[in-house]
mmCIF entry with sequence, helices, sheets and N, C-alpha, C, O atoms, coordinates in Angstrom:
data_MODEL
# 
_entry.id   MODEL 
# 
_entity.id                         1 
_entity.type                       polymer 
_entity.pdbx_number_of_molecules   1 
# 
_entity_poly.entity_id                      1 
_entity_poly.type                           'polypeptide(L)' 
_entity_poly.nstd_linkage                   no 
_entity_poly.nstd_monomer                   no 
_entity_poly.pdbx_seq_one_letter_code       MWLGAKLISGASGIIFPIIRAEGVRQMFFPVTVPAYYRAPPVKGETKCS 
_entity_poly.pdbx_seq_one_letter_code_can   MWLGAKLISGASGIIFPIIRAEGVRQMFFPVTVPAYYRAPPVKGETKCS 
_entity_poly.pdbx_strand_id                 A 
# 
loop_
_entity_poly_seq.entity_id 
_entity_poly_seq.num 
_entity_poly_seq.mon_id 
_entity_poly_seq.hetero 
1 1  MET n 
1 2  TRP n 
1 3  LEU n 
1 4  GLY n 
1 5  ALA n 
1 6  LYS n 
1 7  LEU n 
1 8  ILE n 
1 9  SER n 
1 10 GLY n 
1 11 ALA n 
1 12 SER n 
1 13 GLY n 
1 14 ILE n 
1 15 ILE n 
1 16 PHE n 
1 17 PRO n 
1 18 ILE n 
1 19 ILE n 
1 20 ARG n 
1 21 ALA n 
1 22 GLU n 
1 23 GLY n 
1 24 VAL n 
1 25 ARG n 
1 26 GLN n 
1 27 MET n 
1 28 PHE n 
1 29 PHE n 
1 30 PRO n 
1 31 VAL n 
1 32 THR n 
1 33 VAL n 
1 34 PRO n 
1 35 ALA n 
1 36 TYR n 
1 37 TYR n 
1 38 ARG n 
1 39 ALA n 
1 40 PRO n 
1 41 PRO n 
1 42 VAL n 
1 43 LYS n 
1 44 GLY n 
1 45 GLU n 
1 46 THR n 
1 47 LYS n 
1 48 CYS n 
1 49 SER n 
# 
_struct_asym.id          A 
_struct_asym.entity_id   1 
# 
loop_
_struct_conf.conf_type_id 
_struct_conf.id 
_struct_conf.pdbx_PDB_helix_id 
_struct_conf.beg_label_comp_id 
_struct_conf.beg_label_asym_id 
_struct_conf.beg_label_seq_id 
_struct_conf.pdbx_beg_PDB_ins_code 
_struct_conf.end_label_comp_id 
_struct_conf.end_label_asym_id 
_struct_conf.end_label_seq_id 
_struct_conf.pdbx_end_PDB_ins_code 
_struct_conf.beg_auth_comp_id 
_struct_conf.beg_auth_asym_id 
_struct_conf.beg_auth_seq_id 
_struct_conf.end_auth_comp_id 
_struct_conf.end_auth_asym_id 
_struct_conf.end_auth_seq_id 
_struct_conf.pdbx_PDB_helix_class 
_struct_conf.details 
_struct_conf.pdbx_PDB_helix_length 
HELX_P HELX_P1 AA1 TRP A 2  ? GLU A 22 ? TRP A 2  GLU A 22 1 ? 21 
HELX_P HELX_P2 AA2 VAL A 24 ? PHE A 28 ? VAL A 24 PHE A 28 1 ? 5  
HELX_P HELX_P3 AA3 PRO A 30 ? THR A 32 ? PRO A 30 THR A 32 5 ? 3  
HELX_P HELX_P4 AA4 ALA A 35 ? TYR A 37 ? ALA A 35 TYR A 37 5 ? 3  
# 
_struct_conf_type.id          HELX_P 
_struct_conf_type.criteria    ? 
_struct_conf_type.reference   ? 
# 
loop_
_atom_site.group_PDB 
_atom_site.id 
_atom_site.type_symbol 
_atom_site.label_atom_id 
_atom_site.label_alt_id 
_atom_site.label_comp_id 
_atom_site.label_asym_id 
_atom_site.label_entity_id 
_atom_site.label_seq_id 
_atom_site.pdbx_PDB_ins_code 
_atom_site.Cartn_x 
_atom_site.Cartn_y 
_atom_site.Cartn_z 
_atom_site.occupancy 
_atom_site.B_iso_or_equiv 
_atom_site.pdbx_formal_charge 
_atom_site.auth_seq_id 
_atom_site.auth_comp_id 
_atom_site.auth_asym_id 
_atom_site.auth_atom_id 
_atom_site.pdbx_PDB_model_num 
ATOM 1   N N  . MET A 1 1  ? 25.772 -64.684 83.921 1.00 0.00 ? 1  MET A N  1 
ATOM 2   C CA . MET A 1 1  ? 26.946 -64.712 83.064 1.00 0.00 ? 1  MET A CA 1 
ATOM 3   C C  . MET A 1 1  ? 26.528 -64.569 81.581 1.00 0.00 ? 1  MET A C  1 
ATOM 4   O O  . MET A 1 1  ? 27.129 -63.805 80.826 1.00 0.00 ? 1  MET A O  1 
ATOM 5   N N  . TRP A 1 2  ? 25.499 -65.311 81.193 1.00 0.00 ? 2  TRP A N  1 
ATOM 6   C CA . TRP A 1 2  ? 25.024 -65.272 79.812 1.00 0.00 ? 2  TRP A CA 1 
ATOM 7   C C  . TRP A 1 2  ? 24.466 -63.897 79.459 1.00 0.00 ? 2  TRP A C  1 
ATOM 8   O O  . TRP A 1 2  ? 24.687 -63.394 78.357 1.00 0.00 ? 2  TRP A O  1 
ATOM 9   N N  . LEU A 1 3  ? 23.752 -63.301 80.387 1.00 0.00 ? 3  LEU A N  1 
ATOM 10  C CA . LEU A 1 3  ? 23.173 -61.973 80.161 1.00 0.00 ? 3  LEU A CA 1 
ATOM 11  C C  . LEU A 1 3  ? 24.282 -60.927 79.959 1.00 0.00 ? 3  LEU A C  1 
ATOM 12  O O  . LEU A 1 3  ? 24.169 -60.056 79.097 1.00 0.00 ? 3  LEU A O  1 
ATOM 13  N N  . GLY A 1 4  ? 25.338 -61.021 80.748 1.00 0.00 ? 4  GLY A N  1 
ATOM 14  C CA . GLY A 1 4  ? 26.466 -60.098 80.599 1.00 0.00 ? 4  GLY A CA 1 
ATOM 15  C C  . GLY A 1 4  ? 27.147 -60.245 79.249 1.00 0.00 ? 4  GLY A C  1 
ATOM 16  O O  . GLY A 1 4  ? 27.524 -59.252 78.628 1.00 0.00 ? 4  GLY A O  1 
ATOM 17  N N  . ALA A 1 5  ? 27.306 -61.483 78.795 1.00 0.00 ? 5  ALA A N  1 
ATOM 18  C CA . ALA A 1 5  ? 27.932 -61.728 77.489 1.00 0.00 ? 5  ALA A CA 1 
ATOM 19  C C  . ALA A 1 5  ? 27.062 -61.173 76.360 1.00 0.00 ? 5  ALA A C  1 
ATOM 20  O O  . ALA A 1 5  ? 27.588 -60.606 75.403 1.00 0.00 ? 5  ALA A O  1 
ATOM 21  N N  . LYS A 1 6  ? 25.744 -61.328 76.458 1.00 0.00 ? 6  LYS A N  1 
ATOM 22  C CA . LYS A 1 6  ? 24.843 -60.780 75.445 1.00 0.00 ? 6  LYS A CA 1 
ATOM 23  C C  . LYS A 1 6  ? 24.887 -59.253 75.441 1.00 0.00 ? 6  LYS A C  1 
ATOM 24  O O  . LYS A 1 6  ? 24.828 -58.629 74.381 1.00 0.00 ? 6  LYS A O  1 
ATOM 25  N N  . LEU A 1 7  ? 24.989 -58.661 76.610 1.00 0.00 ? 7  LEU A N  1 
ATOM 26  C CA . LEU A 1 7  ? 25.050 -57.208 76.720 1.00 0.00 ? 7  LEU A CA 1 
ATOM 27  C C  . LEU A 1 7  ? 26.325 -56.659 76.076 1.00 0.00 ? 7  LEU A C  1 
ATOM 28  O O  . LEU A 1 7  ? 26.278 -55.689 75.320 1.00 0.00 ? 7  LEU A O  1 
ATOM 29  N N  . ILE A 1 8  ? 27.445 -57.277 76.376 1.00 0.00 ? 8  ILE A N  1 
ATOM 30  C CA . ILE A 1 8  ? 28.724 -56.841 75.796 1.00 0.00 ? 8  ILE A CA 1 
ATOM 31  C C  . ILE A 1 8  ? 28.730 -57.060 74.288 1.00 0.00 ? 8  ILE A C  1 
ATOM 32  O O  . ILE A 1 8  ? 29.251 -56.232 73.541 1.00 0.00 ? 8  ILE A O  1 
ATOM 33  N N  . SER A 1 9  ? 28.153 -58.169 73.842 1.00 0.00 ? 9  SER A N  1 
ATOM 34  C CA . SER A 1 9  ? 28.082 -58.452 72.416 1.00 0.00 ? 9  SER A CA 1 
ATOM 35  C C  . SER A 1 9  ? 27.244 -57.392 71.687 1.00 0.00 ? 9  SER A C  1 
ATOM 36  O O  . SER A 1 9  ? 27.633 -56.916 70.620 1.00 0.00 ? 9  SER A O  1 
ATOM 37  N N  . GLY A 1 10 ? 26.120 -57.034 72.253 1.00 0.00 ? 10 GLY A N  1 
ATOM 38  C CA . GLY A 1 10 ? 25.280 -56.004 71.642 1.00 0.00 ? 10 GLY A CA 1 
ATOM 39  C C  . GLY A 1 10 ? 25.943 -54.645 71.631 1.00 0.00 ? 10 GLY A C  1 
ATOM 40  O O  . GLY A 1 10 ? 25.851 -53.911 70.648 1.00 0.00 ? 10 GLY A O  1 
ATOM 41  N N  . ALA A 1 11 ? 26.613 -54.307 72.724 1.00 0.00 ? 11 ALA A N  1 
ATOM 42  C CA . ALA A 1 11 ? 27.287 -53.010 72.811 1.00 0.00 ? 11 ALA A CA 1 
ATOM 43  C C  . ALA A 1 11 ? 28.447 -52.927 71.820 1.00 0.00 ? 11 ALA A C  1 
ATOM 44  O O  . ALA A 1 11 ? 28.664 -51.883 71.204 1.00 0.00 ? 11 ALA A O  1 
ATOM 45  N N  . SER A 1 12 ? 29.191 -54.022 71.665 1.00 0.00 ? 12 SER A N  1 
ATOM 46  C CA . SER A 1 12 ? 30.318 -53.999 70.731 1.00 0.00 ? 12 SER A CA 1 
ATOM 47  C C  . SER A 1 12 ? 29.828 -53.906 69.289 1.00 0.00 ? 12 SER A C  1 
ATOM 48  O O  . SER A 1 12 ? 30.532 -53.373 68.432 1.00 0.00 ? 12 SER A O  1 
ATOM 49  N N  . GLY A 1 13 ? 28.635 -54.418 69.015 1.00 0.00 ? 13 GLY A N  1 
ATOM 50  C CA . GLY A 1 13 ? 28.069 -54.286 67.676 1.00 0.00 ? 13 GLY A CA 1 
ATOM 51  C C  . GLY A 1 13 ? 27.710 -52.855 67.335 1.00 0.00 ? 13 GLY A C  1 
ATOM 52  O O  . GLY A 1 13 ? 27.570 -52.509 66.162 1.00 0.00 ? 13 GLY A O  1 
ATOM 53  N N  . ILE A 1 14 ? 27.558 -52.019 68.354 1.00 0.00 ? 14 ILE A N  1 
ATOM 54  C CA . ILE A 1 14 ? 27.254 -50.608 68.138 1.00 0.00 ? 14 ILE A CA 1 
ATOM 55  C C  . ILE A 1 14 ? 28.533 -49.766 68.130 1.00 0.00 ? 14 ILE A C  1 
ATOM 56  O O  . ILE A 1 14 ? 28.728 -48.938 67.241 1.00 0.00 ? 14 ILE A O  1 
ATOM 57  N N  . ILE A 1 15 ? 29.396 -49.978 69.112 1.00 0.00 ? 15 ILE A N  1 
ATOM 58  C CA . ILE A 1 15 ? 30.547 -49.081 69.290 1.00 0.00 ? 15 ILE A CA 1 
ATOM 59  C C  . ILE A 1 15 ? 31.690 -49.356 68.314 1.00 0.00 ? 15 ILE A C  1 
ATOM 60  O O  . ILE A 1 15 ? 32.349 -48.411 67.880 1.00 0.00 ? 15 ILE A O  1 
ATOM 61  N N  . PHE A 1 16 ? 31.951 -50.621 67.952 1.00 0.00 ? 16 PHE A N  1 
ATOM 62  C CA . PHE A 1 16 ? 33.081 -50.909 67.064 1.00 0.00 ? 16 PHE A CA 1 
ATOM 63  C C  . PHE A 1 16 ? 32.921 -50.312 65.663 1.00 0.00 ? 16 PHE A C  1 
ATOM 64  O O  . PHE A 1 16 ? 33.901 -49.793 65.130 1.00 0.00 ? 16 PHE A O  1 
ATOM 65  N N  . PRO A 1 17 ? 31.752 -50.359 65.047 1.00 0.00 ? 17 PRO A N  1 
ATOM 66  C CA . PRO A 1 17 ? 31.624 -49.677 63.749 1.00 0.00 ? 17 PRO A CA 1 
ATOM 67  C C  . PRO A 1 17 ? 31.830 -48.164 63.832 1.00 0.00 ? 17 PRO A C  1 
ATOM 68  O O  . PRO A 1 17 ? 32.350 -47.557 62.896 1.00 0.00 ? 17 PRO A O  1 
ATOM 69  N N  . ILE A 1 18 ? 31.427 -47.558 64.940 1.00 0.00 ? 18 ILE A N  1 
ATOM 70  C CA . ILE A 1 18 ? 31.644 -46.119 65.118 1.00 0.00 ? 18 ILE A CA 1 
ATOM 71  C C  . ILE A 1 18 ? 33.130 -45.826 65.233 1.00 0.00 ? 18 ILE A C  1 
ATOM 72  O O  . ILE A 1 18 ? 33.632 -44.892 64.607 1.00 0.00 ? 18 ILE A O  1 
ATOM 73  N N  . ILE A 1 19 ? 33.837 -46.620 66.029 1.00 0.00 ? 19 ILE A N  1 
ATOM 74  C CA . ILE A 1 19 ? 35.286 -46.431 66.184 1.00 0.00 ? 19 ILE A CA 1 
ATOM 75  C C  . ILE A 1 19 ? 35.983 -46.653 64.850 1.00 0.00 ? 19 ILE A C  1 
ATOM 76  O O  . ILE A 1 19 ? 36.895 -45.903 64.501 1.00 0.00 ? 19 ILE A O  1 
ATOM 77  N N  . ARG A 1 20 ? 35.574 -47.667 64.101 1.00 0.00 ? 20 ARG A N  1 
ATOM 78  C CA . ARG A 1 20 ? 36.197 -47.957 62.810 1.00 0.00 ? 20 ARG A CA 1 
ATOM 79  C C  . ARG A 1 20 ? 35.955 -46.807 61.833 1.00 0.00 ? 20 ARG A C  1 
ATOM 80  O O  . ARG A 1 20 ? 36.855 -46.452 61.073 1.00 0.00 ? 20 ARG A O  1 
ATOM 81  N N  . ALA A 1 21 ? 34.767 -46.224 61.840 1.00 0.00 ? 21 ALA A N  1 
ATOM 82  C CA . ALA A 1 21 ? 34.446 -45.128 60.920 1.00 0.00 ? 21 ALA A CA 1 
ATOM 83  C C  . ALA A 1 21 ? 35.215 -43.855 61.271 1.00 0.00 ? 21 ALA A C  1 
ATOM 84  O O  . ALA A 1 21 ? 35.688 -43.150 60.380 1.00 0.00 ? 21 ALA A O  1 
ATOM 85  N N  . GLU A 1 22 ? 35.341 -43.562 62.556 1.00 0.00 ? 22 GLU A N  1 
ATOM 86  C CA . GLU A 1 22 ? 36.029 -42.343 62.989 1.00 0.00 ? 22 GLU A CA 1 
ATOM 87  C C  . GLU A 1 22 ? 37.543 -42.487 62.932 1.00 0.00 ? 22 GLU A C  1 
ATOM 88  O O  . GLU A 1 22 ? 38.252 -41.503 62.720 1.00 0.00 ? 22 GLU A O  1 
ATOM 89  N N  . GLY A 1 23 ? 38.037 -43.691 63.115 1.00 0.00 ? 23 GLY A N  1 
ATOM 90  C CA . GLY A 1 23 ? 39.470 -43.938 63.163 1.00 0.00 ? 23 GLY A CA 1 
ATOM 91  C C  . GLY A 1 23 ? 39.914 -44.107 64.601 1.00 0.00 ? 23 GLY A C  1 
ATOM 92  O O  . GLY A 1 23 ? 39.603 -43.283 65.461 1.00 0.00 ? 23 GLY A O  1 
ATOM 93  N N  . VAL A 1 24 ? 40.643 -45.182 64.854 1.00 0.00 ? 24 VAL A N  1 
ATOM 94  C CA . VAL A 1 24 ? 41.073 -45.498 66.218 1.00 0.00 ? 24 VAL A CA 1 
ATOM 95  C C  . VAL A 1 24 ? 41.976 -44.400 66.765 1.00 0.00 ? 24 VAL A C  1 
ATOM 96  O O  . VAL A 1 24 ? 41.834 -43.977 67.912 1.00 0.00 ? 24 VAL A O  1 
ATOM 97  N N  . ARG A 1 25 ? 42.901 -43.946 65.935 1.00 0.00 ? 25 ARG A N  1 
ATOM 98  C CA . ARG A 1 25 ? 43.847 -42.920 66.395 1.00 0.00 ? 25 ARG A CA 1 
ATOM 99  C C  . ARG A 1 25 ? 43.131 -41.620 66.740 1.00 0.00 ? 25 ARG A C  1 
ATOM 100 O O  . ARG A 1 25 ? 43.420 -41.007 67.767 1.00 0.00 ? 25 ARG A O  1 
ATOM 101 N N  . GLN A 1 26 ? 42.210 -41.202 65.898 1.00 0.00 ? 26 GLN A N  1 
ATOM 102 C CA . GLN A 1 26 ? 41.492 -39.949 66.145 1.00 0.00 ? 26 GLN A CA 1 
ATOM 103 C C  . GLN A 1 26 ? 40.553 -40.077 67.340 1.00 0.00 ? 26 GLN A C  1 
ATOM 104 O O  . GLN A 1 26 ? 40.329 -39.100 68.055 1.00 0.00 ? 26 GLN A O  1 
ATOM 105 N N  . MET A 1 27 ? 40.006 -41.263 67.563 1.00 0.00 ? 27 MET A N  1 
ATOM 106 C CA . MET A 1 27 ? 39.057 -41.469 68.652 1.00 0.00 ? 27 MET A CA 1 
ATOM 107 C C  . MET A 1 27 ? 39.752 -41.467 70.016 1.00 0.00 ? 27 MET A C  1 
ATOM 108 O O  . MET A 1 27 ? 39.253 -40.860 70.964 1.00 0.00 ? 27 MET A O  1 
ATOM 109 N N  . PHE A 1 28 ? 40.904 -42.144 70.119 1.00 0.00 ? 28 PHE A N  1 
ATOM 110 C CA . PHE A 1 28 ? 41.556 -42.309 71.414 1.00 0.00 ? 28 PHE A CA 1 
ATOM 111 C C  . PHE A 1 28 ? 42.765 -41.405 71.623 1.00 0.00 ? 28 PHE A C  1 
ATOM 112 O O  . PHE A 1 28 ? 43.137 -41.130 72.764 1.00 0.00 ? 28 PHE A O  1 
ATOM 113 N N  . PHE A 1 29 ? 43.388 -40.937 70.533 1.00 0.00 ? 29 PHE A N  1 
ATOM 114 C CA . PHE A 1 29 ? 44.564 -40.062 70.637 1.00 0.00 ? 29 PHE A CA 1 
ATOM 115 C C  . PHE A 1 29 ? 44.393 -38.849 69.733 1.00 0.00 ? 29 PHE A C  1 
ATOM 116 O O  . PHE A 1 29 ? 45.129 -38.713 68.756 1.00 0.00 ? 29 PHE A O  1 
ATOM 117 N N  . PRO A 1 30 ? 43.437 -37.957 70.031 1.00 0.00 ? 30 PRO A N  1 
ATOM 118 C CA . PRO A 1 30 ? 43.141 -36.847 69.117 1.00 0.00 ? 30 PRO A CA 1 
ATOM 119 C C  . PRO A 1 30 ? 44.267 -35.837 68.963 1.00 0.00 ? 30 PRO A C  1 
ATOM 120 O O  . PRO A 1 30 ? 44.323 -35.134 67.954 1.00 0.00 ? 30 PRO A O  1 
ATOM 121 N N  . VAL A 1 31 ? 45.155 -35.748 69.927 1.00 0.00 ? 31 VAL A N  1 
ATOM 122 C CA . VAL A 1 31 ? 46.249 -34.776 69.847 1.00 0.00 ? 31 VAL A CA 1 
ATOM 123 C C  . VAL A 1 31 ? 47.250 -35.168 68.764 1.00 0.00 ? 31 VAL A C  1 
ATOM 124 O O  . VAL A 1 31 ? 47.920 -34.301 68.203 1.00 0.00 ? 31 VAL A O  1 
ATOM 125 N N  . THR A 1 32 ? 47.360 -36.463 68.463 1.00 0.00 ? 32 THR A N  1 
ATOM 126 C CA . THR A 1 32 ? 48.329 -36.925 67.471 1.00 0.00 ? 32 THR A CA 1 
ATOM 127 C C  . THR A 1 32 ? 47.841 -36.742 66.037 1.00 0.00 ? 32 THR A C  1 
ATOM 128 O O  . THR A 1 32 ? 48.611 -36.952 65.099 1.00 0.00 ? 32 THR A O  1 
ATOM 129 N N  . VAL A 1 33 ? 46.583 -36.356 65.845 1.00 0.00 ? 33 VAL A N  1 
ATOM 130 C CA . VAL A 1 33 ? 46.024 -36.172 64.505 1.00 0.00 ? 33 VAL A CA 1 
ATOM 131 C C  . VAL A 1 33 ? 46.356 -34.763 64.034 1.00 0.00 ? 33 VAL A C  1 
ATOM 132 O O  . VAL A 1 33 ? 46.191 -33.808 64.792 1.00 0.00 ? 33 VAL A O  1 
ATOM 133 N N  . PRO A 1 34 ? 46.824 -34.615 62.790 1.00 0.00 ? 34 PRO A N  1 
ATOM 134 C CA . PRO A 1 34 ? 47.142 -33.268 62.284 1.00 0.00 ? 34 PRO A CA 1 
ATOM 135 C C  . PRO A 1 34 ? 45.943 -32.324 62.375 1.00 0.00 ? 34 PRO A C  1 
ATOM 136 O O  . PRO A 1 34 ? 44.790 -32.752 62.353 1.00 0.00 ? 34 PRO A O  1 
ATOM 137 N N  . ALA A 1 35 ? 46.244 -31.037 62.478 1.00 0.00 ? 35 ALA A N  1 
ATOM 138 C CA . ALA A 1 35 ? 45.208 -30.024 62.717 1.00 0.00 ? 35 ALA A CA 1 
ATOM 139 C C  . ALA A 1 35 ? 44.172 -29.955 61.603 1.00 0.00 ? 35 ALA A C  1 
ATOM 140 O O  . ALA A 1 35 ? 43.021 -29.608 61.871 1.00 0.00 ? 35 ALA A O  1 
ATOM 141 N N  . TYR A 1 36 ? 44.539 -30.273 60.357 1.00 0.00 ? 36 TYR A N  1 
ATOM 142 C CA . TYR A 1 36 ? 43.569 -30.148 59.275 1.00 0.00 ? 36 TYR A CA 1 
ATOM 143 C C  . TYR A 1 36 ? 42.512 -31.241 59.306 1.00 0.00 ? 36 TYR A C  1 
ATOM 144 O O  . TYR A 1 36 ? 41.555 -31.182 58.534 1.00 0.00 ? 36 TYR A O  1 
ATOM 145 N N  . TYR A 1 37 ? 42.655 -32.231 60.169 1.00 0.00 ? 37 TYR A N  1 
ATOM 146 C CA . TYR A 1 37 ? 41.615 -33.243 60.350 1.00 0.00 ? 37 TYR A CA 1 
ATOM 147 C C  . TYR A 1 37 ? 40.699 -32.907 61.512 1.00 0.00 ? 37 TYR A C  1 
ATOM 148 O O  . TYR A 1 37 ? 39.654 -33.538 61.671 1.00 0.00 ? 37 TYR A O  1 
ATOM 149 N N  . ARG A 1 38 ? 41.066 -31.929 62.328 1.00 0.00 ? 38 ARG A N  1 
ATOM 150 C CA . ARG A 1 38 ? 40.263 -31.560 63.496 1.00 0.00 ? 38 ARG A CA 1 
ATOM 151 C C  . ARG A 1 38 ? 39.278 -30.459 63.159 1.00 0.00 ? 38 ARG A C  1 
ATOM 152 O O  . ARG A 1 38 ? 39.437 -29.760 62.158 1.00 0.00 ? 38 ARG A O  1 
ATOM 153 N N  . ALA A 1 39 ? 38.273 -30.303 63.980 1.00 0.00 ? 39 ALA A N  1 
ATOM 154 C CA . ALA A 1 39 ? 37.289 -29.239 63.793 1.00 0.00 ? 39 ALA A CA 1 
ATOM 155 C C  . ALA A 1 39 ? 37.924 -27.897 64.148 1.00 0.00 ? 39 ALA A C  1 
ATOM 156 O O  . ALA A 1 39 ? 38.783 -27.834 65.028 1.00 0.00 ? 39 ALA A O  1 
ATOM 157 N N  . PRO A 1 40 ? 37.516 -26.836 63.479 1.00 0.00 ? 40 PRO A N  1 
ATOM 158 C CA . PRO A 1 40 ? 38.059 -25.509 63.807 1.00 0.00 ? 40 PRO A CA 1 
ATOM 159 C C  . PRO A 1 40 ? 37.571 -25.062 65.181 1.00 0.00 ? 40 PRO A C  1 
ATOM 160 O O  . PRO A 1 40 ? 36.532 -25.527 65.650 1.00 0.00 ? 40 PRO A O  1 
ATOM 161 N N  . PRO A 1 41 ? 38.310 -24.165 65.828 1.00 0.00 ? 41 PRO A N  1 
ATOM 162 C CA . PRO A 1 41 ? 37.875 -23.677 67.141 1.00 0.00 ? 41 PRO A CA 1 
ATOM 163 C C  . PRO A 1 41 ? 36.569 -22.892 67.035 1.00 0.00 ? 41 PRO A C  1 
ATOM 164 O O  . PRO A 1 41 ? 36.278 -22.280 66.007 1.00 0.00 ? 41 PRO A O  1 
ATOM 165 N N  . VAL A 1 42 ? 35.807 -22.921 68.093 1.00 0.00 ? 42 VAL A N  1 
ATOM 166 C CA . VAL A 1 42 ? 34.531 -22.212 68.135 1.00 0.00 ? 42 VAL A CA 1 
ATOM 167 C C  . VAL A 1 42 ? 34.829 -20.709 68.248 1.00 0.00 ? 42 VAL A C  1 
ATOM 168 O O  . VAL A 1 42 ? 35.675 -20.290 69.038 1.00 0.00 ? 42 VAL A O  1 
ATOM 169 N N  . LYS A 1 43 ? 34.120 -19.912 67.443 1.00 0.00 ? 43 LYS A N  1 
ATOM 170 C CA . LYS A 1 43 ? 34.351 -18.456 67.452 1.00 0.00 ? 43 LYS A CA 1 
ATOM 171 C C  . LYS A 1 43 ? 33.977 -17.881 68.813 1.00 0.00 ? 43 LYS A C  1 
ATOM 172 O O  . LYS A 1 43 ? 32.925 -18.204 69.365 1.00 0.00 ? 43 LYS A O  1 
ATOM 173 N N  . GLY A 1 44 ? 34.829 -17.042 69.339 1.00 0.00 ? 44 GLY A N  1 
ATOM 174 C CA . GLY A 1 44 ? 34.584 -16.424 70.631 1.00 0.00 ? 44 GLY A CA 1 
ATOM 175 C C  . GLY A 1 44 ? 35.214 -17.188 71.787 1.00 0.00 ? 44 GLY A C  1 
ATOM 176 O O  . GLY A 1 44 ? 35.249 -16.701 72.916 1.00 0.00 ? 44 GLY A O  1 
ATOM 177 N N  . GLU A 1 45 ? 35.711 -18.389 71.499 1.00 0.00 ? 45 GLU A N  1 
ATOM 178 C CA . GLU A 1 45 ? 36.337 -19.190 72.550 1.00 0.00 ? 45 GLU A CA 1 
ATOM 179 C C  . GLU A 1 45 ? 37.783 -18.731 72.715 1.00 0.00 ? 45 GLU A C  1 
ATOM 180 O O  . GLU A 1 45 ? 38.509 -18.592 71.730 1.00 0.00 ? 45 GLU A O  1 
ATOM 181 N N  . THR A 1 46 ? 38.197 -18.498 73.948 1.00 0.00 ? 46 THR A N  1 
ATOM 182 C CA . THR A 1 46 ? 39.564 -18.077 74.210 1.00 0.00 ? 46 THR A CA 1 
ATOM 183 C C  . THR A 1 46 ? 40.248 -19.093 75.095 1.00 0.00 ? 46 THR A C  1 
ATOM 184 O O  . THR A 1 46 ? 39.615 -19.763 75.912 1.00 0.00 ? 46 THR A O  1 
ATOM 185 N N  . LYS A 1 47 ? 41.567 -19.195 74.915 1.00 0.00 ? 47 LYS A N  1 
ATOM 186 C CA . LYS A 1 47 ? 42.343 -20.092 75.759 1.00 0.00 ? 47 LYS A CA 1 
ATOM 187 C C  . LYS A 1 47 ? 42.945 -19.291 76.914 1.00 0.00 ? 47 LYS A C  1 
ATOM 188 O O  . LYS A 1 47 ? 43.468 -18.195 76.715 1.00 0.00 ? 47 LYS A O  1 
ATOM 189 N N  . CYS A 1 48 ? 42.868 -19.834 78.084 1.00 0.00 ? 48 CYS A N  1 
ATOM 190 C CA . CYS A 1 48 ? 43.456 -19.200 79.247 1.00 0.00 ? 48 CYS A CA 1 
ATOM 191 C C  . CYS A 1 48 ? 44.787 -19.860 79.538 1.00 0.00 ? 48 CYS A C  1 
ATOM 192 O O  . CYS A 1 48 ? 44.866 -21.086 79.616 1.00 0.00 ? 48 CYS A O  1 
ATOM 193 N N  . SER A 1 49 ? 45.834 -19.067 79.700 1.00 0.00 ? 49 SER A N  1 
ATOM 194 C CA . SER A 1 49 ? 47.159 -19.628 79.976 1.00 0.00 ? 49 SER A CA 1 
ATOM 195 C C  . SER A 1 49 ? 47.437 -19.615 81.450 1.00 0.00 ? 49 SER A C  1 
ATOM 196 O O  . SER A 1 49 ? 48.506 -20.048 81.881 1.00 0.00 ? 49 SER A O  1 
# 
């Protein structure tokens, strides 16, 4: 039990600052972020309908 708590504590010390820096909305709901905040499409990539 103690080992699991230490593991989760260490992992949260790594992942939470990354999520905070990137933004929660952009990290988990990227479609809701306006297009000018997203990366441009890769050249040569085509969408198939």
